[in-house]
C-alpha positions as CSV (number, residue, x, y, z in Angstrom):
1,M,-0.1,0.2,0.0
2,F,1.5,3.6,-1.0
3,E,-1.3,5.9,0.4
4,D,-3.1,6.2,4.0
5,S,-6.1,8.3,2.3
6,V,-6.1,10.4,-0.4
7,E,-6.0,13.4,1.7
8,G,-2.8,12.1,3.0
9,F,-1.5,11.6,-0.4
10,I,-2.0,14.9,-1.5
11,D,-0.4,16.9,1.0
12,R,2.9,14.3,1.0
13,W,3.3,14.9,-2.5
14,R,1.9,18.5,-3.5
15,R,5.1,20.0,-3.8
16,H,5.2,17.4,-7.1
17,A,2.0,18.2,-8.6
18,V,2.4,19.4,-12.1
19,D,-0.1,21.6,-14.8
20,G,-2.2,20.2,-17.5
21,V,-4.8,20.4,-19.3
22,A,-8.2,18.3,-18.8
23,F,-10.3,17.1,-21.6
24,A,-14.0,17.1,-21.4
25,R,-15.3,13.4,-20.5
26,A,-18.6,11.6,-19.6
27,E,-20.1,13.0,-16.7
28,G,-19.9,10.3,-13.0
29,S,-16.6,8.7,-15.6
30,P,-13.5,8.0,-13.2
31,L,-10.9,8.3,-16.5
32,L,-9.5,11.2,-16.9
33,E,-7.9,12.1,-20.5
34,V,-5.0,15.1,-19.8
35,A,-2.6,16.6,-21.2
36,V,0.6,16.7,-19.3
37,G,4.4,16.5,-20.1
38,G,3.6,17.1,-23.9
39,A,1.8,13.2,-23.7
40,V,-2.2,13.1,-23.8
41,V,-2.7,10.3,-21.2
42,Q,-5.8,8.5,-19.5
43,L,-5.5,8.5,-15.8
44,F,-7.8,7.4,-12.8
45,E,-9.4,10.1,-10.7
46,R,-8.6,9.7,-7.2
47,T,-10.3,12.9,-6.1
48,G,-13.9,12.0,-7.0
49,P,-16.3,13.5,-7.1
50,Y,-14.9,12.6,-10.7
51,D,-15.9,16.6,-11.2
52,A,-12.5,17.7,-12.5
53,P,-12.5,20.9,-14.5
54,T,-12.5,20.9,-18.3
55,G,-8.9,22.6,-19.1
56,P,-6.2,23.3,-16.9
57,V,-5.5,21.6,-14.0
58,R,-2.9,20.6,-11.4
59,L,-2.6,16.9,-10.4
60,I,-0.3,14.3,-9.0
61,V,0.5,12.1,-11.5
62,H,0.6,8.6,-9.3
63,A,2.0,5.1,-11.0
64,V,3.3,1.6,-10.1
65,A,5.8,-0.5,-11.3
66,S,6.3,-4.1,-11.1
67,S,9.6,-4.4,-12.6
68,W,12.0,-0.9,-14.1
69,T,15.6,-0.7,-15.8
70,S,18.1,1.4,-14.6
71,G,20.9,3.0,-16.4
72,S,17.9,4.2,-19.5
73,T,20.0,6.7,-21.8
74,D,16.4,7.6,-23.2
75,D,15.6,11.2,-23.1
76,P,13.3,11.1,-20.5
77,S,9.7,11.2,-21.2
78,L,6.0,10.6,-20.5
79,S,3.8,8.5,-23.0
80,A,0.6,6.4,-23.1
81,V,1.1,3.1,-23.5
82,S,-2.8,2.1,-23.4
83,P,-5.3,3.7,-21.3
84,A,-4.0,3.9,-18.1
85,R,-1.0,2.7,-18.9
86,L,2.1,5.0,-18.5
87,R,6.2,4.5,-20.3
88,I,8.2,6.5,-18.0
89,V,11.6,7.4,-18.2
90,G,14.1,9.7,-16.2
91,T,15.6,10.5,-13.6
92,V,14.8,9.5,-10.0
93,V,15.1,12.9,-7.7
94,E,13.7,11.5,-4.5
95,V,13.1,7.9,-2.8
96,E,10.8,7.6,-0.2
97,G,10.3,3.7,1.0
98,S,9.1,2.4,-2.0
99,L,8.0,5.6,-3.7
100,A,10.2,7.4,-6.0
101,V,9.4,10.5,-7.7
102,V,10.7,10.8,-11.1
103,D,11.4,13.1,-13.7
104,A,10.0,12.1,-17.0
105,G,10.1,15.9,-18.3
106,V,7.5,16.1,-15.8
107,P,7.4,15.0,-12.0
108,L,5.1,11.7,-11.5
109,V,5.1,9.7,-8.3
110,L,5.8,6.1,-9.1
111,G,5.0,3.1,-6.3
112,L,7.7,0.4,-6.5
113,D,6.6,-2.8,-6.6
114,P,9.1,-5.2,-7.6
115,L,8.1,-8.8,-8.4
116,D,11.7,-10.1,-7.9
117,D,12.4,-9.0,-4.1
118,A,16.5,-9.0,-5.7
119,Q,15.7,-5.9,-8.0
120,P,17.0,-3.3,-5.7
121,L,15.3,0.0,-5.5
122,P,16.6,3.0,-7.6
123,S,18.3,5.6,-5.8
124,V,18.2,9.5,-6.3
125,G,19.9,10.0,-9.2
126,D,19.2,7.0,-11.4
127,R,18.1,6.7,-14.4
128,L,15.6,4.3,-15.3
129,A,12.6,3.2,-17.7
130,C,9.3,1.1,-17.4
131,E,5.8,0.3,-17.8
132,S,3.1,1.1,-15.4
133,L,0.8,-1.5,-14.0
134,V,-2.9,-0.2,-15.0
135,P,-4.4,2.0,-13.8
136,A,-2.0,5.0,-13.1
137,Q,-3.7,7.6,-11.3
138,A,-4.2,11.4,-11.3
139,F,-4.9,13.6,-7.3
140,V,-6.5,16.4,-8.8
141,V,-5.1,18.8,-6.3
142,R,-7.2,21.8,-5.7
143,S,-6.6,25.3,-4.7
144,S,-6.5,25.5,-0.6
145,G,-7.2,29.2,-1.0
146,P,-10.3,30.5,0.7
147,R,-13.5,29.1,-1.2
148,R,-15.7,31.8,-3.1
149,A,-19.3,31.7,-2.3
150,A,-20.0,30.0,-6.3
151,D,-17.5,26.8,-5.3
152,P,-19.2,23.6,-4.2
153,V,-17.9,22.5,-1.3
154,D,-16.3,19.5,-3.0
155,D,-13.5,21.6,-4.2
156,Q,-12.0,21.8,-1.2
157,V,-9.6,19.0,-0.6
């Protein structure tokens, strides 16, 4: 398990949130399509009630990998492999237990759950490449400033 609650995860990783552009989606759908880091990806929105605004949005991208390769010489990148599955190439910039922040052109929080216990966890500065397990996730970061009268209560996280 990589989080104790949605709110706790957002509080812990908020400084690694990225700006993106959310596209329209079916009402109530948890699948958020967003342009981020030069890619259009689909992410499972964890911050229900699944009403992220269409247009500019700030979010924490979170994925889990069960295997990865170290020492990648490819340029940092984030791309879609399939719905809610990502290809990630980048440099590890922070490690906390089995979570690593990877700079793949934009930061993302990568949970590391190795299939093989002999596979070492990466360290800060390591380059890695992987494909995430499904579903890659988005934690929408809402403004923590004072709520305007017209803002719904659900916009406060």
